[in-house]
C-alpha positions as CSV (number, residue, x, y, z in Angstrom):
1,M,0.4,91.5,60.0
2,L,3.7,90.3,58.5
3,K,2.4,86.8,58.3
4,N,-0.7,87.9,56.6
5,T,1.3,89.8,54.0
6,I,3.5,86.9,53.2
7,L,0.6,84.5,53.2
8,A,-1.4,86.6,50.7
9,A,1.6,86.8,48.5
10,I,2.2,83.1,48.5
11,L,-1.4,82.2,47.9
12,A,-1.7,84.7,45.1
13,T,1.3,83.5,43.3
14,C,1.6,79.8,44.0
15,L,-1.9,78.4,43.8
16,T,-2.7,79.1,40.2
17,G,-3.5,76.1,38.1
18,V,-3.8,75.1,34.5
19,P,-5.9,77.8,32.7
20,A,-9.6,77.0,32.5
21,A,-9.5,77.1,28.8
22,F,-8.4,73.4,28.7
23,A,-11.5,71.2,28.3
24,D,-12.3,68.7,30.9
25,M,-11.1,65.2,30.0
26,D,-13.8,62.7,29.3
27,A,-11.7,59.7,30.4
28,G,-12.2,57.1,33.1
29,A,-8.5,57.4,34.2
30,Y,-8.9,61.1,34.8
31,L,-12.1,60.8,36.8
32,A,-10.7,58.0,38.9
33,A,-7.5,60.0,39.5
34,R,-9.5,63.1,40.5
35,Q,-11.5,61.0,43.0
36,A,-8.2,59.6,44.5
37,D,-6.8,63.0,44.6
38,K,-9.8,64.3,46.4
39,H,-9.3,61.7,49.2
40,H,-5.5,62.4,49.3
41,D,-4.8,58.9,47.9
42,F,-1.7,60.2,46.2
43,Q,-0.4,56.8,45.2
44,M,-3.6,55.9,43.4
45,A,-3.9,59.4,41.9
46,A,-0.4,59.2,40.4
47,R,-1.1,55.8,39.0
48,F,-4.4,56.9,37.3
49,F,-2.9,60.2,36.0
50,G,0.0,58.2,34.6
51,A,-2.5,55.9,32.8
52,G,-4.3,59.0,31.5
53,M,-1.0,60.5,30.2
54,A,-0.1,57.2,28.5
55,A,-3.2,57.5,26.5
56,D,-3.0,61.3,26.0
57,P,0.6,62.4,26.5
58,A,0.1,65.9,25.2
59,N,-2.8,66.8,27.6
60,P,-1.6,69.6,30.0
61,R,-4.3,69.0,32.6
62,L,-3.2,65.4,33.1
63,A,0.4,66.6,33.2
64,E,-0.4,69.2,35.9
65,R,-2.4,66.8,38.1
66,G,0.2,64.0,37.6
67,M,3.0,66.4,38.6
68,T,1.2,67.5,41.8
69,S,0.5,63.9,42.8
70,L,4.2,63.0,42.4
71,I,5.1,66.0,44.5
72,N,2.8,64.9,47.2
73,L,4.5,61.6,47.2
74,G,7.9,63.3,47.4
75,R,8.9,62.0,43.9
76,W,10.3,65.3,42.7
77,D,12.7,63.8,40.1
78,E,9.8,62.2,38.3
79,A,7.8,65.5,38.4
80,V,10.6,67.3,36.5
81,P,9.7,66.0,33.0
82,L,6.1,66.9,33.5
83,A,7.0,70.4,34.8
84,T,9.2,70.8,31.8
85,A,6.5,69.8,29.4
86,L,4.1,72.3,30.9
87,V,6.5,75.2,30.8
88,E,7.8,74.4,27.3
89,G,4.2,74.1,26.2
90,G,3.7,77.8,27.1
91,I,1.8,77.3,30.3
92,S,2.6,79.6,33.2
93,H,2.2,77.4,36.3
94,Q,3.9,78.3,39.6
95,I,4.2,74.8,40.9
96,A,5.9,73.7,37.7
97,H,8.2,76.7,38.1
98,L,8.9,75.5,41.7
99,V,9.7,72.0,40.5
100,L,12.2,73.3,38.0
101,Q,13.7,75.8,40.4
102,L,14.2,73.2,43.0
103,D,15.7,70.8,40.5
104,A,18.3,73.4,39.5
105,V,19.1,74.2,43.2
106,K,19.4,70.6,44.1
107,S,21.9,70.0,41.2
108,G,23.8,73.3,41.8
109,R,22.8,74.6,38.3
110,W,22.8,78.2,39.3
111,D,22.7,79.5,35.7
112,D,19.4,77.6,35.3
113,V,18.0,79.4,38.4
114,F,18.8,82.8,36.8
115,H,17.5,81.8,33.4
116,G,14.2,80.6,34.9
117,L,13.8,83.9,36.7
118,E,14.7,85.9,33.6
119,R,12.0,84.1,31.7
120,D,9.3,84.9,34.3
121,R,9.3,81.4,35.6
122,G,9.2,82.4,39.2
123,V,7.4,81.1,42.2
124,G,6.8,84.3,44.1
125,P,8.6,87.4,45.4
126,L,9.8,85.9,48.7
127,V,11.0,82.5,47.2
128,D,12.5,84.1,44.1
129,G,14.3,86.9,46.0
130,I,15.9,84.5,48.6
131,T,16.7,81.9,46.0
132,Q,18.3,84.4,43.7
133,A,20.5,85.7,46.5
134,W,21.7,82.2,47.4
135,A,22.3,81.4,43.7
136,H,24.8,84.3,43.6
137,L,26.5,82.8,46.6
138,G,26.4,79.4,44.9
139,R,28.3,81.0,42.1
140,G,30.8,82.3,44.6
141,N,29.8,86.0,44.3
142,M,29.2,87.1,47.9
143,D,28.9,90.8,47.0
144,R,26.0,90.2,44.6
145,A,24.5,87.8,47.1
146,L,24.5,90.4,49.9
147,A,23.0,93.0,47.5
148,S,20.2,90.6,46.6
149,F,19.5,89.9,50.3
150,D,19.3,93.6,50.8
151,Q,16.7,93.9,48.1
152,V,14.6,91.3,49.9
153,I,15.1,93.2,53.2
154,E,13.8,96.4,51.6
155,A,10.7,94.7,50.1
156,D,7.4,95.2,51.8
157,G,6.7,92.5,54.5
158,M,9.9,90.5,53.8
159,R,12.5,92.2,56.1
160,V,12.8,89.5,58.7
161,Y,13.3,86.8,56.1
162,G,15.9,88.8,54.2
163,L,17.8,89.6,57.4
164,T,17.7,86.0,58.6
165,H,19.0,84.6,55.3
166,K,21.7,87.3,55.1
167,A,22.9,86.2,58.5
168,F,22.8,82.6,57.4
169,A,24.9,83.5,54.4
170,L,27.5,85.3,56.4
171,A,27.8,82.5,58.9
172,S,28.1,79.9,56.1
173,V,31.3,81.6,55.0
174,G,32.7,82.1,58.5
175,D,31.8,85.7,59.1
176,F,30.3,85.1,62.5
177,E,30.8,88.7,63.6
178,G,28.7,90.0,60.7
179,A,26.0,87.4,61.2
180,A,25.8,88.1,65.0
181,A,25.5,91.9,64.2
182,I,22.4,91.2,62.2
183,F,20.8,89.0,64.9
184,D,21.8,91.2,67.8
185,D,20.7,94.5,66.2
186,P,17.5,95.7,68.0
187,A,16.4,97.3,64.8
188,S,16.2,93.9,63.2
189,A,13.2,93.1,65.4
190,M,14.2,89.5,64.9
191,R,11.5,86.9,65.2
192,Y,13.1,83.5,65.4
193,S,12.2,80.2,63.7
194,R,13.6,77.1,65.3
195,Q,16.4,77.0,62.8
196,S,17.4,80.7,63.0
197,A,17.5,80.4,66.8
198,L,19.8,77.4,66.6
199,A,21.9,79.3,64.1
200,H,22.2,82.4,66.3
201,A,23.1,80.3,69.3
202,Q,25.9,78.5,67.4
203,I,27.1,81.8,66.0
204,L,27.4,83.2,69.5
205,S,29.2,80.1,70.7
206,Q,31.7,80.6,67.8
207,L,32.3,84.1,69.2
208,G,32.9,82.8,72.7
209,R,29.5,84.0,74.0
210,N,28.0,80.8,75.3
211,A,26.2,82.5,78.2
212,D,24.4,84.8,75.7
213,A,23.5,81.6,73.6
214,V,22.0,79.9,76.7
215,G,20.0,83.0,77.4
216,L,18.8,83.1,73.8
217,I,17.6,79.5,74.0
218,D,15.8,80.2,77.3
219,R,14.0,83.2,75.7
220,V,13.0,81.5,72.5
221,F,12.2,77.9,73.6
222,G,11.6,78.2,77.3
223,A,11.0,74.8,78.8
224,Q,9.6,73.4,75.5
225,R,13.0,72.2,74.1
226,D,13.2,69.2,71.8
227,A,16.0,66.7,71.9
228,R,18.3,68.5,69.5
229,V,17.8,71.9,71.2
230,N,18.4,70.2,74.6
231,A,21.7,68.7,73.3
232,L,22.9,72.1,72.1
233,Y,21.7,73.7,75.4
234,D,23.7,71.2,77.5
235,R,26.9,71.7,75.4
236,L,26.6,75.5,75.8
237,Q,26.1,75.2,79.5
238,R,29.2,73.1,79.7
239,D,30.9,76.0,77.9
240,E,31.9,73.9,74.9
241,A,32.7,75.6,71.6
242,V,29.9,74.5,69.4
243,A,30.6,74.4,65.6
244,Y,28.3,76.2,63.2
245,D,26.3,73.7,61.1
246,A,22.7,75.2,61.3
247,V,22.6,76.3,57.6
248,R,25.8,75.7,55.7
249,T,24.8,75.5,52.0
250,P,22.5,77.4,49.6
251,A,20.4,74.2,49.2
252,Q,19.9,73.9,53.0
253,A,19.0,77.6,53.2
254,I,16.4,77.4,50.5
255,A,15.1,74.2,52.1
256,D,14.7,76.1,55.4
257,L,12.9,78.9,53.5
258,H,10.3,76.4,52.1
259,L,9.9,74.9,55.6
260,T,9.2,78.3,56.9
261,I,6.6,78.8,54.2
262,A,5.0,75.5,55.1
263,G,4.7,76.8,58.7
264,I,3.1,80.0,57.4
265,L,0.6,78.1,55.3
266,D,-0.2,75.5,58.0
267,G,-3.9,75.9,58.9
268,E,-4.3,78.8,56.4
269,A,-4.2,76.9,53.1
270,Q,-5.1,73.4,51.9
271,D,-3.1,70.7,53.5
272,T,-1.8,69.6,50.1
273,V,-0.4,73.1,49.4
274,T,1.4,73.1,52.8
275,L,2.6,69.6,52.0
276,T,4.2,70.8,48.8
277,Y,6.5,73.2,50.7
278,A,7.3,70.7,53.4
279,R,8.2,68.1,50.7
280,A,10.3,70.8,49.0
281,A,12.3,71.3,52.2
282,M,12.8,67.5,52.5
283,Y,13.8,67.2,48.9
284,L,16.6,69.8,49.2
285,W,17.7,68.8,52.7
286,P,16.8,65.1,53.2
287,E,18.4,65.0,56.7
288,N,16.4,68.0,58.0
289,T,14.5,66.5,60.9
290,S,12.0,69.3,61.2
291,A,11.1,68.9,57.5
292,I,10.6,65.2,58.0
293,L,8.5,65.6,61.1
294,T,6.4,68.3,59.4
295,T,5.9,66.2,56.3
296,A,5.0,63.1,58.3
297,G,2.5,65.1,60.5
298,L,0.7,66.5,57.5
299,L,0.4,63.1,55.9
300,E,-0.9,61.7,59.2
301,D,-3.5,64.5,59.3
302,M,-4.6,63.5,55.8
303,A,-4.9,59.8,56.9
304,Q,-2.1,58.8,54.6
305,Y,-0.7,56.5,57.2
306,E,1.6,54.4,55.0
307,L,3.3,57.5,53.6
308,A,3.5,59.1,57.1
309,N,5.1,55.9,58.4
310,K,7.6,56.0,55.6
311,A,8.5,59.6,56.4
312,Y,8.9,59.0,60.1
313,R,11.2,56.1,59.3
314,A,13.5,58.5,57.4
315,I,14.9,59.8,60.7
316,S,18.0,57.9,61.8
317,P,18.2,56.1,65.1
318,D,21.3,58.3,65.8
319,D,19.2,61.5,65.4
320,P,18.3,63.2,68.8
321,S,14.7,63.4,67.5
322,F,14.5,59.7,66.7
323,H,12.2,59.0,69.7
324,A,9.8,61.8,68.5
325,A,9.7,60.1,65.1
326,E,9.0,56.7,66.6
327,L,6.3,58.1,68.8
328,G,4.7,59.6,65.7
329,R,5.1,56.3,63.9
330,A,3.4,54.4,66.7
331,G,0.5,56.8,66.5
332,V,0.3,56.3,62.7
333,L,0.3,52.5,63.0
334,L,-2.4,52.7,65.7
335,D,-4.6,55.0,63.5
336,A,-4.1,52.6,60.6
337,G,-5.4,49.7,62.8
338,N,-2.0,48.0,63.1
339,Q,-2.3,47.9,66.9
340,E,0.3,45.2,67.6
341,A,2.9,46.9,65.4
342,A,2.3,50.2,67.3
343,V,2.9,48.4,70.6
344,E,6.0,46.8,69.3
345,V,7.4,50.2,68.3
346,L,6.7,51.6,71.8
347,E,8.2,48.5,73.5
348,A,11.4,48.9,71.4
349,L,11.5,52.6,72.2
350,S,11.1,52.0,75.9
351,R,14.2,49.7,75.7
352,S,16.3,52.1,73.6
353,H,15.2,55.2,75.5
354,P,14.4,53.9,79.0
355,D,14.6,57.3,80.7
356,L,12.2,59.3,78.6
357,P,8.9,59.8,80.4
358,E,7.0,60.7,77.2
359,V,7.7,57.3,75.8
360,Y,6.0,55.6,78.7
361,A,3.1,58.2,78.7
362,T,2.4,57.4,75.0
363,K,2.8,53.7,75.7
364,G,0.2,54.0,78.4
365,D,-2.2,55.9,76.1
366,T,-1.8,53.2,73.4
367,L,-2.3,50.3,75.8
368,R,-5.3,52.0,77.4
369,Q,-6.9,52.3,73.9
370,L,-6.3,48.6,73.5
371,E,-8.0,48.0,76.9
372,R,-4.9,46.6,78.4
373,F,-5.5,48.6,81.5
374,D,-3.0,46.8,83.8
375,D,-0.1,47.4,81.4
376,A,-1.3,50.9,80.7
377,Q,-1.3,51.7,84.5
378,A,2.3,50.3,84.8
379,A,3.4,52.5,81.9
380,Y,1.8,55.6,83.4
381,T,3.4,55.0,86.7
382,R,6.8,54.7,85.1
383,A,6.1,58.0,83.3
384,L,5.2,59.7,86.6
385,D,8.4,58.4,88.2
386,L,10.5,59.9,85.4
387,Y,8.8,63.3,84.9
388,H,10.2,66.2,86.9
389,P,7.8,67.1,89.7
390,E,7.0,70.4,88.0
391,H,6.6,69.1,84.5
392,S,3.4,70.4,82.8
393,A,2.4,66.9,81.5
394,R,2.0,65.3,84.9
395,W,-1.6,66.3,85.4
396,F,-2.6,64.5,82.2
397,V,-0.8,61.3,83.1
398,H,-2.6,61.3,86.5
399,Y,-5.8,61.7,84.6
400,T,-5.2,58.9,82.1
401,R,-3.9,56.6,84.8
402,G,-7.1,57.4,86.8
403,I,-9.2,56.4,83.8
404,S,-7.3,53.1,83.6
405,S,-7.9,52.4,87.3
406,H,-11.5,53.3,86.9
407,K,-11.8,50.8,84.0
408,M,-10.3,48.2,86.3
409,D,-12.9,48.9,89.0
410,N,-10.2,50.2,91.3
411,W,-12.1,53.3,92.4
412,P,-9.9,54.4,95.3
413,A,-6.8,54.6,93.0
414,A,-8.8,56.3,90.2
415,E,-10.2,58.9,92.5
416,A,-6.8,59.6,94.0
417,D,-5.4,60.2,90.5
418,F,-8.3,62.4,89.4
419,R,-7.8,64.5,92.5
420,A,-4.0,64.6,91.9
421,A,-4.7,65.9,88.4
422,L,-7.0,68.6,89.8
423,A,-4.4,69.6,92.3
424,L,-2.0,70.3,89.3
425,R,-4.7,71.7,87.0
426,P,-7.5,73.2,89.2
427,D,-10.9,73.4,87.6
428,H,-9.9,71.6,84.4
429,P,-13.3,70.8,82.9
430,Q,-12.2,67.4,81.4
431,V,-11.1,66.1,84.8
432,L,-14.0,67.7,86.7
433,N,-16.5,66.1,84.4
434,Y,-15.0,62.6,84.6
435,L,-14.6,62.7,88.4
436,G,-18.0,64.3,88.9
437,Y,-19.8,61.9,86.6
438,S,-18.1,58.9,88.2
439,L,-19.2,60.1,91.6
440,V,-22.8,60.4,90.3
441,E,-22.7,56.9,88.8
442,R,-21.5,55.6,92.2
443,G,-24.1,57.6,94.1
444,E,-21.4,59.3,96.2
445,K,-20.7,62.9,97.2
446,L,-23.5,64.1,94.9
447,Q,-23.3,67.8,96.1
448,E,-19.6,67.9,95.4
449,A,-20.1,66.2,92.1
450,L,-22.8,68.8,91.2
451,Q,-20.3,71.6,92.0
452,M,-17.6,70.0,89.9
453,I,-19.9,69.5,86.9
454,E,-21.3,73.0,87.1
455,T,-17.8,74.4,87.0
456,A,-17.0,72.2,84.0
457,V,-20.2,73.3,82.2
458,A,-19.3,77.0,82.9
459,A,-16.0,76.4,81.1
460,R,-17.4,74.2,78.3
461,P,-21.1,75.3,77.8
462,D,-21.3,73.7,74.3
463,N,-19.8,70.4,75.3
464,G,-22.7,67.9,75.0
465,A,-21.1,65.2,77.2
466,I,-20.4,67.7,80.1
467,V,-23.9,69.2,79.8
468,D,-25.3,65.7,80.0
469,S,-23.3,65.1,83.2
470,L,-25.0,68.2,84.7
471,G,-28.4,66.9,83.8
472,W,-27.7,63.5,85.1
473,V,-26.4,64.6,88.5
474,L,-29.6,66.8,88.8
475,F,-31.6,63.7,87.9
476,Q,-29.8,61.7,90.7
477,L,-30.5,64.5,93.1
478,G,-34.2,64.3,92.3
479,Q,-34.3,67.7,90.5
480,Y,-36.1,66.2,87.5
481,E,-37.6,69.3,85.9
482,E,-34.2,71.1,85.9
483,A,-32.6,67.8,84.7
484,V,-34.8,67.7,81.7
485,V,-33.8,71.2,80.6
486,H,-30.1,70.4,80.6
487,L,-30.5,66.9,79.1
488,E,-32.6,68.4,76.3
489,H,-29.8,70.8,75.6
490,A,-27.2,68.0,75.7
491,A,-29.2,66.0,73.2
492,S,-29.3,69.1,70.9
493,L,-25.5,69.3,71.1
494,L,-25.0,65.5,70.6
495,P,-28.2,64.3,68.9
496,V,-27.0,60.8,68.1
497,D,-25.4,59.9,71.4
498,P,-27.2,56.8,72.9
499,V,-26.3,57.6,76.5
500,I,-27.6,61.2,76.4
501,N,-30.8,60.1,74.7
502,D,-31.2,57.4,77.3
503,H,-30.7,59.8,80.1
504,L,-33.2,62.3,78.6
505,G,-35.7,59.5,78.4
506,D,-35.3,58.7,82.1
507,A,-35.7,62.4,83.0
508,L,-38.8,62.7,80.8
509,W,-40.3,59.6,82.5
510,A,-39.6,61.1,85.9
511,V,-41.7,64.2,85.1
512,G,-44.6,62.2,83.7
513,R,-43.9,62.7,80.0
514,E,-44.0,59.0,79.3
515,V,-44.7,59.1,75.5
516,E,-41.7,61.4,75.0
517,A,-39.6,59.2,77.3
518,R,-40.3,56.1,75.2
519,F,-39.5,58.0,72.1
520,Q,-36.1,59.0,73.5
521,W,-35.4,55.4,74.6
522,Q,-36.2,54.2,71.1
523,R,-33.8,56.8,69.7
524,A,-31.1,55.7,72.1
525,L,-31.6,52.1,71.0
526,S,-31.2,53.1,67.3
527,F,-27.8,54.7,68.0
528,D,-25.9,51.5,68.8
529,P,-25.6,51.5,72.6
530,T,-23.5,48.8,74.4
531,E,-25.3,45.5,74.7
532,S,-25.9,45.9,78.4
533,D,-27.4,49.4,77.9
534,A,-29.5,48.1,75.0
535,Q,-31.0,45.3,77.1
536,R,-31.9,47.8,79.9
537,I,-33.5,50.2,77.4
538,R,-35.6,47.4,75.9
539,D,-36.7,46.5,79.4
540,K,-37.7,50.1,80.0
541,L,-39.6,50.2,76.8
542,A,-41.5,47.0,77.7
543,R,-42.2,47.8,81.4
544,G,-41.4,51.4,82.2
545,L,-38.5,52.8,84.2
546,D,-40.1,52.2,87.7
547,L,-40.4,48.4,87.4
548,V,-36.8,48.3,86.1
549,L,-35.6,50.3,89.1
550,L,-37.5,48.0,91.4
551,D,-35.8,44.9,89.9
552,E,-32.5,46.6,90.4
553,G,-33.2,47.2,94.1
554,A,-33.7,51.0,93.7
555,E,-36.7,53.0,94.7
556,P,-39.2,53.7,91.9
557,L,-39.4,57.3,90.8
558,R,-43.1,57.7,91.3
559,L,-42.9,56.6,94.8
560,A,-39.8,58.7,95.3
561,S,-41.7,61.8,94.0
562,G,-44.8,61.0,96.0
563,D,-47.0,60.0,93.0
564,D,-49.5,57.2,93.2
């Protein structure tokens, strides 16, 4: 409920654009920029909007779109003049207000923060309330800062954010007892972000309560601890006194607020809106690893691989999360089609971080996609050697190593890995389907394969590939009428899959529906099957399935079914 309240407030106050009264521009640069913007090509959009503004510098629509393109690129300083022009032109635009507010915070111009709020140039209740409180602290007035935090705490739906930032503020000036009192108070009903949990743990350590800090990290993060959290956890377990550095300055605190908002918006608003807040966090706190990784991930999701690569590279090799950034960068390079560069990144990472199993697991995945199955198998084996026997990722590495062995025609090794994966994740539909289908293709253990695939279909009834597997095993077992039912359903789920349409054609032929069978084979041929599959389909179209099976040394279906 709280998240929905904050989300509604943010969307209501931060997504307004230039008023509709401004006429559409009839300019090629504007249209080209809009098209680039639509496809998240922020570089091109900024270039075209810039060209449009050069021709029409007073046009507010161009200024607004140019400003947002620059923000998406992380070029906040260049966005400031455009935001200024919009605001001074009498246009109330929350993103322009955000740009000017961040510029003032970044420069420590606290009077400008207050002047902007006094002139109704705010961003939204949560952002404005927290920013105002930290601006008082920036001025050196702790009493007014605490009073402002209390106003946020009392506002509807903002209590947890006000409490968190009040604790940050107290800790930033060395009042660890006061900060701990806020975090420890059951009435606070504290819900932790990553940063607030780290802050609380460091505060507890400053108070000599390392055991409580260890317990806190166990409760908040469980076993899913990243490198930085692990480093803190290890120091706490060694009973070291850990210095407080989680949130030390107003700019860092406001950056963390914007990163929190990006997390609230993620999946709920347009990616570009979420990116705005992630970029804001990165702008105010360039060393914030979480902000960098969030920004890079959003850019990757928008297929802006060059920008994502640049963001990942912003993380220093000395940072505990450097390996996570490099793994992300390898994925970006691979998605961009730069396969050799991706492999080079992973090779370098395996040398610099030789004891991290996730590096080798990712390396295996990348090499498998490149069909370098021998190398992939070696990487997966190294990952399994390094993973703790109880680690949750082991099943997937067994599964992917099994796929590599299968592609290398090493069926005993593949089957052993698939069964090892199922021992760790019983009844996992993905593994059941792959193993069951492979057994069907080999003509082995068909009853067991049927049971596996039926279990997989029960878990994923709308997965066309798995439903196809069920139809195909029934076909292999000679249950042709039932096979047709499932294969028709699979074809409805994945209508342009060449393998499924080919299988359906075979099943229709088996039940005597030859015209429909040929139609399905023709459809399969039109969906770009592999060359070997295409040749077999052409042969079936020319001579029928039974003669093809005879040539392959198999029994014709009509003889098998007792037909003349």
